[in-house]
N, C-alpha and C positions, 0 to 999 in steps of 0.2 A: 673310713668308718661311717660317714654319713650315708654312703651308698648302701652299705650293708643294713644299717638301721632302716632306711627307706624301703628296701626290699622286704625285710621282715614285717614291717608295718603293712605293706601292700598285700603280702600273702595272708597275714592274719585277718585283715579287713575283708578280703575276698572270701575266706573260709567262713567268717561270721555271717556275712550277708547272703551266702549261698544256702544256708540252712535257716529254717523258720524257728521262732521261739517255741519252746516246749510249753504246752498247755495241758496240765495233768488233771485227771479226775481223781487219781490216788497217787500220793507220793509219801510213803511211810517207811521209816527205818527205825526199828526198835530191837529188843532182845530176841524176838522171834524170827526176824528176818527183814528183808527189804522188798518192797513192792512199789513199782512205778507203773502207771497206766495212763496213757494219753486219752484225751477226750475223744468221743466218737466223731468220725470225719466222713462226710457224705462223699462217696465216690461214684455212685450211679443213681440215677432217678429217671423213671419213665412214667409219664402220666398220659393215659389214653382214655378219653371219655371220663367215666367215673371210677376207673381202675388205676391204681398207682403201685409201683414197685420201687423200693429204695434199698440201697446197700450202704452200710456204714462199716468202717474199719476202725480199730484202735489197737495200738501196740502196747504190750505189757511185758515187764521183766519182773519175775518173781524169784528172788534169790539167785539172780544172774542167769535165769533160764528165760530167754526171750520167746514170745509167741504172739500171734496175730489173732484177734477176735473179729469174727465176721458176723454182722447182724443183718438179716433180711427182714424187711417189713413189706407185706403185701396187703393192700386194701382193695376191696371190691364189693359191689352189691350182690354179686354172684358167689357161688360156692368156690372156695380156694382149696385145691388138693394139698394134702400134707406132703412135704418133702422132708427127708431125714438124712442126717449125717450118721455114718457108721465107721467101723475101723478101717474100711477101704476108701473112705472119702478123702479127697485131696483137692488142693488149690493149685492151679498152674497159672503163673504170671508170664505172659510172653512180653519180653522187653523190646523196645524199639531197635536195639542192636541185634535182634534175632535170637537171643538166648532165652531159654525157658527155665523158670525157677519153680520148683515143686515144694509145697508145704504139706505136711502130714497132719491129719486130724487126730485128736486125742482118741483113745480107744472107747470112749463112752458113746453109746447110741443116743442121739438126740433128734426128736422130731419137732416140727413147728407147733407152737402153742396157738390155739384158736381162742379169739375173744370177739365179742360183738361191741363195736364202738357205740357208746351211749349218745355221742354227739350227733353223728350222721347215720346211725343204724347200719353201717357197713360191716362186712365180715373182715376181720383182720387176722392174718397169720404171721407169727413172729418166729424166726428160726435163728438161733445163735450157736456158734461153734468156735472152738479154739484150735488153731493150727500152728504146728511147730516148724521152725526153720531148720533146714538141713545144713550140714557143715558148709561153710564158705558162701552160702546163698545171700546172706545179708550184705556182703561186700558188693556182689553183683547188682543187687537191688538199689544200692546207693549210686551206681555208675550210670544207669540208663533209665529213662521213663518207661512206664508200663503202657503197653498198647491194648492187650486183651487179658481178661481174667476168665479162666475156664474153671468151673466148679464141677467136680465129680461127686454127685450125691449117691445115696444108696441105689436109686433106680434110674437117675437121669444124669446127663452131662449138659451143662448150660454155659454158653459164652456171653460175656459182657464186654463191650468195647469201652475203654476208658477215654474220656475226652481230655483235651489240654486244659480247658476251662469249663466249669459247669455252674450255671446259675440256677439255683433251686427254684422251682415254680411254687413250692410251698412256703418258703420263708425269704426268698429273694436274696439269699447269701451266695457268694461266689466261692467255689473251691477249685483246686487244681488236682484232679484225680490221678492223672498220669505221673505227676511228680510227688506223690504222697510219700513214698519211701525215701526219695532223695531229700525231701524236706524234713521228715520227722523220725527217721530211723535212729538218728543220733540221740534222741531223747531217752532211749532205753539202753543205750550202750555205755553210758557214763556211770 
């Protein structure tokens, strides 16, 4: 009996420590429905001179429909061309185990919003899109780290390499981009 208890305790402890605590920006359950959304998580940052590119992800479940929101923020003193998501846009995650996972964009066309930063007078382009998981892809994302994110936009296809650890040059915080789904997918599945 002691051996069985010890084994169950070990398995439970391993499961709990393998996943990160959920940090929600929205967690509401009422008569209309249930919405859970994790906080934005930095998975890519590139700063070259006075130009910066960042990608943030957050996971959402709205009435048990899970989806991923991707936020691109580009800052530059130069002109930044507009990129757009359309019905044909997709996200491809290549996993370290060699599998490729595809997420489909919602059918709404979205183009990057342009704003001028009042602080440093830089041009800022912000593009946000929601992508839906296909059947059985969430289980694959929990098994293996991500190595590459490929984004198919309306006119371009862009690849981003995910690092094991990323220390942001902007706020000096450390994230684990390649383990994002392993660490946080459970937050929207309960």
